[in-house]
MARDREN-346571 format. One record per residue: x, y, z of N, C-alpha, C in turn; residue in three letters; residue number from 1. Coordinates in steps of 0.2 Angstrom, whole numbers. Example, Ala and Ser with C-alpha at 12.3 -4.5 7.8 and 13.67 -1.06 7.14 Angstrom:
BEGIN
ATOM	66	-28	39	62	-22	39	66	-16	39	ALA	1
ATOM	64	-11	35	68	-5	36	64	0	39	SER	2
//
This chain:
BEGIN
ATOM	4	-7	0	1	0	0	4	6	0	ARG	1
ATOM	1	12	-4	5	17	-4	4	21	3	THR	2
ATOM	9	26	4	6	31	11	-1	33	9	PRO	3
ATOM	-2	36	2	-9	39	1	-15	35	4	SER	4
ATOM	-14	28	2	-19	23	4	-19	22	11	GLN	5
ATOM	-13	22	14	-14	20	21	-17	26	25	VAL	6
ATOM	-16	33	22	-21	39	25	-27	38	24	GLY	7
ATOM	-28	37	18	-35	38	16	-39	32	20	ARG	8
ATOM	-37	26	22	-39	22	25	-40	24	33	ALA	9
ATOM	-36	27	36	-35	29	42	-41	34	42	ALA	10
ATOM	-41	38	39	-44	44	38	-53	41	37	PHE	11
ATOM	-54	36	34	-61	34	33	-63	28	39	ASP	12
ATOM	-58	26	42	-59	23	49	-61	27	55	HIS	13
ATOM	-57	32	54	-57	37	59	-66	42	58	TRP	14
ATOM	-67	44	52	-73	46	51	-79	41	53	SER	15
ATOM	-77	35	52	-84	31	53	-84	31	62	GLU	16
ATOM	-79	31	64	-79	31	72	-82	37	74	TRP	17
ATOM	-80	42	72	-83	50	74	-90	49	72	ILE	18
ATOM	-94	46	68	-100	46	67	-104	41	71	VAL	19
ATOM	-101	37	73	-104	30	78	-104	35	85	VAL	20
ATOM	-99	38	87	-97	42	94	-102	46	94	HIS	21
ATOM	-103	50	88	-108	56	90	-115	53	90	LYS	22
ATOM	-117	47	87	-124	43	87	-125	41	95	MET	23
ATOM	-118	39	97	-119	35	104	-120	40	109	ARG	24
ATOM	-115	47	109	-116	52	114	-123	56	115	SER	25
ATOM	-127	56	110	-135	57	110	-138	53	113	THR	26
ATOM	-136	47	114	-142	42	118	-140	43	125	ASP	27
ATOM	-145	44	129	-146	45	135	-144	40	140	ASP	28
ATOM	-144	34	138	-141	27	141	-135	25	139	HIS	29
ATOM	-131	29	135	-124	28	133	-120	28	140	TYR	30
ATOM	-116	25	142	-112	25	147	-104	24	145	VAL	31
ATOM	-100	28	143	-93	27	141	-88	21	145	PRO	32
ATOM	-85	17	143	-81	10	145	-75	12	145	LEU	33
ATOM	-71	18	148	-66	20	148	-61	15	151	LEU	34
ATOM	-64	13	156	-59	8	161	-58	2	158	SER	35
ATOM	-62	0	153	-60	-6	148	-57	-6	141	THR	36
ATOM	-56	1	140	-54	2	133	-47	0	134	ALA	37
ATOM	-44	-3	128	-38	-5	127	-37	-6	120	ARG	38
ATOM	-30	-5	118	-26	-6	111	-28	-13	109	TRP	39
ATOM	-31	-13	102	-31	-19	99	-28	-18	93	GLU	40
ATOM	-25	-25	91	-19	-25	86	-24	-25	79	LYS	41
ATOM	-22	-21	74	-25	-21	68	-24	-25	64	PRO	42
ATOM	-28	-27	58	-26	-33	54	-18	-32	50	ARG	43
ATOM	-17	-38	49	-10	-39	45	-10	-33	40	ILE	44
ATOM	-4	-29	39	-4	-24	34	-7	-18	35	ASP	45
ATOM	-11	-18	40	-14	-12	43	-10	-8	48	TRP	46
ATOM	-13	-1	49	-9	2	55	-16	5	60	LEU	47
ATOM	-13	6	65	-19	9	70	-16	16	71	THR	48
ATOM	-20	22	71	-19	27	73	-22	30	80	CYS	49
ATOM	-18	31	85	-20	34	92	-20	42	91	ASN	50
ATOM	-25	45	92	-24	53	93	-25	56	99	VAL	51
ATOM	-23	60	102	-23	64	108	-24	71	107	ASP	52
ATOM	-27	75	111	-28	82	110	-28	85	117	VAL	53
ATOM	-24	90	118	-24	94	123	-26	103	122	ALA	54
ATOM	-30	105	127	-32	112	126	-29	115	132	PHE	55
ATOM	-26	122	130	-24	127	135	-28	133	133	PHE	56
ATOM	-31	133	137	-35	140	136	-34	146	138	VAL	57
ATOM	-29	147	144	-27	151	147	-21	155	141	ASP	58
ATOM	-17	150	138	-12	153	134	-15	152	126	SER	59
ATOM	-21	150	125	-24	150	119	-21	145	114	GLY	60
ATOM	-19	139	116	-17	135	112	-19	128	112	ARG	61
ATOM	-19	124	107	-21	117	106	-15	114	104	THR	62
ATOM	-14	107	106	-8	103	104	-12	96	102	THR	63
ATOM	-9	93	97	-13	86	95	-7	83	93	THR	64
ATOM	-8	76	94	-2	70	94	-5	66	91	SER	65
ATOM	-2	61	85	-4	55	85	2	49	83	ALA	66
ATOM	1	43	85	5	38	84	2	31	81	CYS	67
ATOM	5	30	75	4	24	71	7	19	73	PHE	68
ATOM	3	13	74	7	6	76	4	2	71	ARG	69
ATOM	9	-5	70	8	-9	65	4	-17	68	ASN	70
ATOM	3	-21	65	0	-26	69	3	-30	74	SER	71
ATOM	9	-28	74	14	-31	80	15	-26	84	SER	72
ATOM	11	-20	85	12	-16	90	18	-11	90	GLY	73
ATOM	21	-12	84	27	-9	83	26	-2	82	GLU	74
ATOM	29	5	84	28	12	82	32	12	75	PHE	75
ATOM	27	15	71	29	15	64	30	23	61	THR	76
ATOM	26	27	66	26	35	64	23	39	70	ALA	77
ATOM	23	45	68	20	49	74	21	56	73	GLY	78
ATOM	18	60	76	18	68	75	16	72	81	PHE	79
ATOM	17	77	82	15	82	87	14	88	84	THR	80
ATOM	9	92	86	10	101	85	5	104	88	GLN	81
ATOM	6	110	89	2	114	92	0	120	87	TRP	82
ATOM	-6	122	90	-9	128	85	-10	133	90	GLN	83
ATOM	-9	140	89	-10	145	92	-18	148	93	GLN	84
ATOM	-23	143	94	-30	144	96	-33	138	100	MET	85
ATOM	-38	139	102	-41	133	106	-46	132	102	VAL	86
ATOM	-47	124	99	-50	122	95	-56	117	99	LEU	87
ATOM	-61	115	96	-66	111	98	-61	103	97	SER	88
ATOM	-64	99	101	-62	92	101	-62	90	94	THR	89
ATOM	-68	89	90	-69	87	84	-62	91	79	ASP	90
ATOM	-64	97	79	-59	101	76	-51	100	77	GLU	91
ATOM	-50	98	82	-41	96	83	-41	89	82	SER	92
ATOM	-45	84	83	-43	77	79	-46	76	74	GLU	93
ATOM	-48	82	69	-49	79	62	-42	80	58	ALA	94
//
């Protein structure tokens, strides 16, 4: 797979996740299971992308980071960045 194909697949999976997350968040009976969340291996020749965002309202900054791992759990790529603005969670993780 080319980097563009991997990136597109990651974006498609993330987009699907955000749609499901938004649907679940409007459900009054939804209780997040944060304590049971754990990393799962992707299929062979696939990558997982873990994203995190932090907001620093006092300084007007948003930081974003991502970590890509393969099906063996090995780190393959990552990045961090900051922006001189405070974004919403959806905007930062997009």
